[in-house]
Every structure is written in C-alpha cells, then in structure tokens.
N, C-alpha and C positions, 0 to 999 in steps of 0.2 A: 632166603635163597640157600640151597644146599651147596656143598663144596663142589659136587659134580656139575651142577648147573652153572656155577660161577666159572669153572674152568672151561666148560663147553662154550660159553658165550664170549670168552676173552679173545681179543685180536691175536693173530700169530706174530705180527711184526713188533719189533722193539724200536723205540721206547713206548709206543702206543699201548702195548700190552700192560706195562707197569702203570701208566696213567689210568688205565681202566680199573686196575685193582686199587689204586689210590682212591678213586671215586667210590668204589664199592665199600672200602674200609671206612671212608668218611661217613657213610650212611649208618654203618654198624656202631661207630663211635658216637655219633650224634644221638643215637637211641640210648646208649649207655649213659651219656651225659644227662639226658632227661630223667632217667631212672635214679641217678645219684644226686641230681640237682647241682652239679658242678662240672667244671672242665676236667678232663682226664690228664694226668701228668706222666711224663716220660723222663727217664734218666739214662743217658748214653755215657758209659764209662770206657775210656780208652786206655789200653795197656800197650806200651811199645813205641814204635818209630813214628816219624812224620807221615809215612805212607798210611799207617793206621789212623792217625789223626785226621788225615784228609778223608779216608773212608768213613770215619765217624760223622764228619760233616754231611756226607751223603745220606747216612742213616737218619740223622736228625732232620735234614731237609724234608725227607719223605714223611717222617712222623709229624712234623709241624703242619705239612700240607694235609695230612689226614685229620688233624684237629687237636693233636696233643700239645700240651704246654710243657716246655722244658723246665726241669728242676734238677738241682744237684743232690737232692735228698733221695737216697736209694730206696726209701720206703714209698715207692711210687706205683702207679698203676701198671706201667711197663718199664722194665729195666733190661737193658742189653749191654753185655760186656763184649767189646771188640778186643780180642785177645792177642797176645804175643807169645811166641814159643822159642825165642832165641836162646833162653836159658831155662834150665829145669825149674828154678825157683819162681819163674814167671807163672808156670802152670800151678804151682802150689799156692801162689797168691790168689789165683782165680778160685781154686777150690775153697780156700778160706773165706773169700767173699760170698761164695754160694751158700755156705753155712749160715751166714748172717741173713741172706735173702730168704732162706727157708723159714726162718723165724717170722719174717714179715709176712710171708705168704700164708702161714698158718692162721694169721689174724685177718688176712684179706684174701679170701678164696678167689676173688676176681683178678688178683694180681697176675701179670704175665711176666715170664723171664725168658730172655733170649741170649744165645751165645753165638758169636761168629768170629772170624779172623783166623790167624795162622794156627793157633793151638787146635782148632777144630779139624784141621787137615790131617791130624795124626790118628790113625786107626785105633791105637791103644787108648787114646783119650776118649774117643766116642764110646768104646766098650765100657770104660770106667764110668762115664756119665750115665749110660743106660742102666748100669747096675746099681749106682749109688746116688744118683741125683735125678730121680724120676719126676720130680716136681718141675723140672725145666720144660718149657713149652716149645721152644724153637731152637734148632741148631743148624747153622749153615757155615760154609767155609769162605775162602778168599776168591774162588773162581766164579761164584754165582752171587756175589754181593749185589749186582745190578737187579737181581730178582727179589730183593728184600720186600717190596710192596706186595708182590704176589704171595710170598711165603708168609708174611705177617697177616695178610687178609685171610689166608687159609687157616692160620693158627687161631685167629679170632673166632672162626666158625667151628674149629675142631673140638670134638668132645671125647676123643679117644687117646689122649695123652700126647707124648712128645712127637714133634715133627722134625725129622732129620733129613737134610738135603745137602749131601757132600759130593762134590765132583772131584775126580782124580786130576783133571787138567782141563784147560779150555784155550781156544784162540779167539774167543769172543770179546769184543769191547763195545759197550753200549754207551752212547753219548746222550747229553741233554736231559739228565735226570735232575730232580731238585737237589739243592745243596743249601745248608744253613751254615754260613761261615762264622767261625769264632771271633775273627777280627774284621771290622769293616774296611780297614786300610791296607791289609796284607793278606795274601792267600797262597796256599800250596796249589800246585797244578801238576797232576800226573802227566808225564810224557811217555812212560812205558810201565809195563807190569812184568813181574817175574824175573828170573835170573838164570843165566846159563853157565855160571862160573864154577860151581861146585867146589868151593873152598872146603877142605877136609873137616873143618871144625863147625861148619855152618849148616843149619837145618833149612834155611830160607828157600833154596831151589826146590826142595821136596814139598814145601807147603805153599809156596807162591807160584810154582809152575815155571814153564819155559818163558823166555823173554818174548814180549810182543810190544810193538811200538804204536802209539796213537798217530794218526795222520797229522802232519804239521799244520794243515789248514784248520783242523779241529782244535788244535792247541791254540793257534793264533786267534781264532774266533772266540774261544773261551776267555782268553786273556783280554781281548777287546771288550767283552761284556763285563769282565771284572773291573776294568779301568773305568768304564762308563758308570759303574756302581760305586766308585770311590776308592778302588784299590790303587795304591801307588807302588807296592813292592810285591813281586811274585817269587816263589821258591819253586823251581822246576824239579820234580821228584821222580826218581827211579832207583831201582836197586843198583843199577850201574848206568848212570846217565851218559857216560862216555861211549857206550856201545849203542846209543840211540840210533834207530834206523832199521834194526832187525825186524824182518817181516814186511817191510814196506815195499810196494811194487817199484816205486821210483827211489833211487838212492838219495837219501838226505842224511847228512852227518849231524852230530850234536852241534858242531861249530856253525853249520848252516842254520840250524834251528835257533841258536843264540842270536844270529844276525837278524833273522825274521822277527823274533820277539823284540829285539832292540829297536826295530823300526816302528813299533806300536806307539802312536802318539798318546801322550798323557801318562805313560808308564815312567816311573822314576828309577826304580831299582830292580835288578835281576840277580837272584841267587840260584844255586843249584846244589843238589844233594842226592846221591853220593857218587862221586867218580871213582874209577878203578885205575890204579897206576899203569896196569898193562895196556890200557886203551887210551892213555893220555897222549894226544897227538900234538905235533907242532902247529897244526891248523887250529886246534882248540885254544892253545896258548895265544896265538895271534888274534883270534876272535875276542878273547878276554881282554887283550891289550887295546884293541881298536874299538870295541863296542862301549860307548860311554856310559851305558846304564848298568853294565855288568859289574857287580861288586868285586873289588880286588881281594877276594878271599877264596882260597882253594883248600877244601878239606880233602886231604890226600892220605887215606889210610895206609899206614906202614905195616902194622900187625907184628912184624919182627924185623930186626936189622940183620939177622943171620940168613945168609943165602941158603944154607942147609935147611933151616927151619922153614923158610919161605917155600922151599921145594916140597917139604912134607905137608905144608898147608895148602899146596896146589895153588899158590898165588900167581905163578907164571911171570915173575920178575925177580931180579937179583938186587942185592944191596947196592951194587954199583949203578945199576939201571935207575933205581929209585933216586939216588943222590944226583944222577945226571939230569933227571926231570926237575929236581929242585933248582939246580944251576940254571937250566933253561928258563924256568919260571921267573927267577929273580933277575936274570939278565934282561928279559923282555918286559917284566912288570916289577920294577925295583921296590915298590911299596906293597907288594902282595903279602897278605897275611896267610900263613900256612898252618893249618891245624891237622890233627891226625887221630887215629885209633891205634892202640898198642895192646897186644895180649902178652901177658907174662905167664910162664910156666907151661907152655905147650909141651905135649909129650916128647921126651927126648932132649929138651932144652938143657944144654950144659951151661956152666958159668961163662965159657968162652962165647957161646951163642948170645947169652944175655949181654955180655960186654959189647958185642957187635951192635945190639940195640941201643945201648947207652952211647956208643960212638956216633950212631946216626942222629940221636937226639942232640948230642953236643955239636955236631956239624950243621944241622938244620936250624937249630934254635927256634923250635915251634912257638907260635903265639899261644897255643894251648893244646892240650891233648886229653882224649878220653882213654884212661888206662884201665885195663880189665885183667883180673886173674882168670886164667883159663878155666872154663866150665865145661865139664864133660857133658856132651849132648847126645843122648841115646838116639841112634839112627844115623849118626854121622861116622865116616871112616875113622876120625881121630879118637872116637870113644873106645875103639877096639885096639888102639895102638899100645905097644908096650912102653916101658920106661916113663910111666906117669911120674911127674916131679913131686917129691915130698912137700907137704903143706908148709912146713916151717921154712923150707928153702924158697918156695914161691913167695911167701909173705915177706921175707927179707929182701928179695929182689924187687918186689912191688914197691916197698917203702923207699928203696934207693932210687928207683925210676921216678916215682912220684916227686921226690925231693928235687931231682934234676929238672924235670918237666916244669915244676912250679917256679924254680929259679929263673929258667930261661923265659917262661911266660911272663913273669913279673917284670923282667928286664925289657921285654918287647913292649908291654903295655906302658911302662914308665917312660919309654922313649918318646911317647906322644904328648907327654905333659907340657903344657904351655902353648900347644898348637891349637888352631881353630879347625874344627872338623864338622862335617854334616852329620846330623843326628835325626833319625826317624823317631818321633815321639810316639811311644806305645801305650803308656798308661800313667795315671796319677800314682805316685810312689806310695806303696802300701804302709810304710812306716812313718812317713811325713807328708801330709796332704799339701804342704806348701811347695813340694817338689814334684816334677814329672820325671819319668824314666824312659830312656830310649836306647837305640842301638846305632853304633857307628857302622860303616860299611864292612869293617873287619869283624863285626858281631860283638864287640866289646860294649858293655853297658855303661851308660852315663846318667847321673842324676843331677838335675839343676832346677832352679826356681821356675815355676810355670803353673798353668792350670789346665783344666779339662779341655778347653777350647783348642789347645795345641795338639791334641791326640790326632795322629794320622798325618801330621805335617812334618816336612823336613826343614830343619832350622840349623843355622850356624851356631856352634857352641865352642867357647874357649874351655879347654880341659885344664882346669886350675890345679887339681890335686889328685894324684894317683893314690888309690886306697887298696893297693894290691892288685886286684883284677877288675876294678871298676874305677870310674872317675866321678869326682864332684866338679861341676862346671857352672858356667853362666852363659846366657845368651850373648852372642857377639854381633855387633852391627857390621 
C-alpha cells in the first residue's frame, strides 16, 4: 500500500486512527520478519524527566503491539531517542549518541532511527539535524506524541528520507493508547501537560506548550485499570501539579483529584511530581494530611532563597512565603519529608543572595535536595541577563551548599534509625542477590534480606543501620 492510500483509508477519529496504523504497521513488520527470519528489535532510550519516562512507555507499548521485541542494545532494527532539552549538554549528549547510531546504520541499511521529545521542539535543532544527520528517519515533538503509530507507519513506507512532524502547540489529549510499563507494581500517570509559568531560566514552556489538564474521570479510570493489573503505587505527573484543573469545563483542583484517587480500592500509595510553591494551597495540605494513601513527601522546589533572585527567576513567591509554606506543612503533617531543587549561580546572584539560600536550607532541614549549577539555556530570558556569575565563584558556592544539604539530609535520614517503616519492595539488590531493595514513603532506599517473590509488595521493615542516605534493615513482624 502506498503512503497516500494508507492516509486516505485511515479513520478521522482518535484513538481509532492510531490503532488503524498499528494494524497496518504490523503487516509490514511481519513481512520484514519473514525476510530476515527473526523478530525485529527496538530500543527506546529516554533522556530527562519522569514525564519523558512515561512518554517512552507509550512509545514502547505501540512498538510492542506492532510486533517489535524490546532490547537495550542500540544496535537494533529501530532506535528512538526521547530527548530532553532542559540543559544545553543534554542536546550534545544526543548528538554524540547519534554518531554511534550512524555507524550501526552503515552496517544495517534497514535500521531506522527516530527522535522525539522536548529537544525536537527547538527550530535550531531541527535545522542542525537536517543539515548534519540526514540518516535519521523520523522526527516529531512533544505535542503530537499520540500520533507515533501514524508517523512510524509512514516512515516504514517512506523512501524519500527524513520525515519531520513538529507542531508549535496543541490542546489535544488522546486517551487509551497502548503502554508498556517499566515496572509491574508502580506507574506514572499524567494528569496534565505543558506549563504556564515561564520561569526565566527554563525552556520547558516553550517546548511543552501551554498547560492542559486531563479529565479527572479519565485519570481515575486509568488508575483503576493499573490497579487491576497489579499496580500498588502511582506517581501523578505534571509540570505543575498544583495548578491541575487548567482548561477543564468543571472546576476540579489538585486536592479534589487527590481525594478521588485516594478512594480507588486496591491502590496503596500515591505520590506526585512536581508542585510549584506559588500554587500550594491550604486545601492541598489538608488533602495530603487526610488522604491515607498519599505519601507524606513534598518535593517543593526552592531554586533560590533570595527574594530578589526569585523575582528575576519569575518564580512569583518570596523567601518568607516559601518558609511559611514549610511551617504550614510541618504543623499539619509533622512527619512530612520535604525535598527540593536549588540553582546556584543564577545571573546577578551576590554572596548575600547565596547566603539567603543557605539560610533557607538551614531553617527547612531538607530530607534531600537536587542542587544545580545554573546552566545558560539559549532561548530563555535568563540567557540574555547581565552579571553572569564567574565560574570559580559558582563552584565555591555549590560546594558549600552541597555540604550543608548533605549534612541536614543525613541527620533527617538517621533520625529514622531503629524505627519500623513500610517499604515497597522494588527489586533484587544489584550488588547482593540475598537482599532486596525498596522505598520508604519518604523515598529513602532500604536494603534488607529477601527474594524476588517480594517485589511489588509493601512490607514492614526495621531500619537497623543508617548508611548515610540509605538503610540496611530486616523484616519486622
């Protein structure tokens, strides 16, 4: 069948249209299998955040339904990179990997290469790929990921080089497409897409588009299906989960959604990522406190402790407001674990600004923190700001911050030593097969004696020995 015939015969409605292309791709792949005398392999490689990881599960679900067998070997019949573009070096990493793939493709002319994700939404990237990586078969972005089956089937039939399908933005959400989960017992669940915040250092709103929320009934139905399939823990995902409800006809807050998900029978744990301090409401804190399945863990990105720098970052809260939120959280949920993100060396950051950040870290006593050196991101307002901080100054501040964060983090972890806590068993320990590894509700790792049969179960474990940022424990009756 020609590409024209294929497109003309396709249904107009989604997701029926994508399932049509899955069936057509299946026929093409089955024919290739006969010619080669083996199953075709695919390798889906993810760069970036948990949103990307969830998107990759959708890509893999479609490829498996078409007939591909998953492999981690990038010398495969089809390789797709789901890219990140938060930092410039993420782009360079992809270009480096593409050089390796080019070598594989020279030896296997039937090999296909695809690129998708945030990096593909940058016009300069597309021009660079067209000029220097003509061996790539398929390129698409974040807004039309649901069209993967259609695009991939078209690429299978294409004889004229690279297919590029990039949209500037969309308000479309397509439900009920295939997914292949990495873990049988836990899963990410998208509740919204895009971001409306426009922090001055961040490229995400430009590549992920405006915020749009999934209908709560679709989210609840998806989670019910996951629970029926053995999932005990879900991670609700959005660029800013606290502003969930944007675009919905009927007003539903994130706190409302948490209560709906909490009522799902058979579900054991609920996590969420990522909230924004400016939208953290008293209602949400109350929902966290009263919903028994919601983990008492709040990842609350600080970015800077200086109100002046926060203003330049366009974060829309102050140091005092942030500390007030922490007070409210700890007053209502005394055992809450608070983690954060912090950027060091933002343009114009003075020693006084940095000491404000250190002051917040000292006052909050974070359980852990992701600390970053500011990375100039082309296309963001911050990249054009004056007073970029010298590298040696940034490095000194970063080291001081890291030492303080690690001290408080170790103290917080060690305070649980000797207690009995619930642990979700995730895997057999990679270093010692007599141990299994799992996570506490606060996301701290625990290793203890066990076997593969325990994976996916929540068990009581005595935390015998703190080893810095993880525990050695034993099953407690």
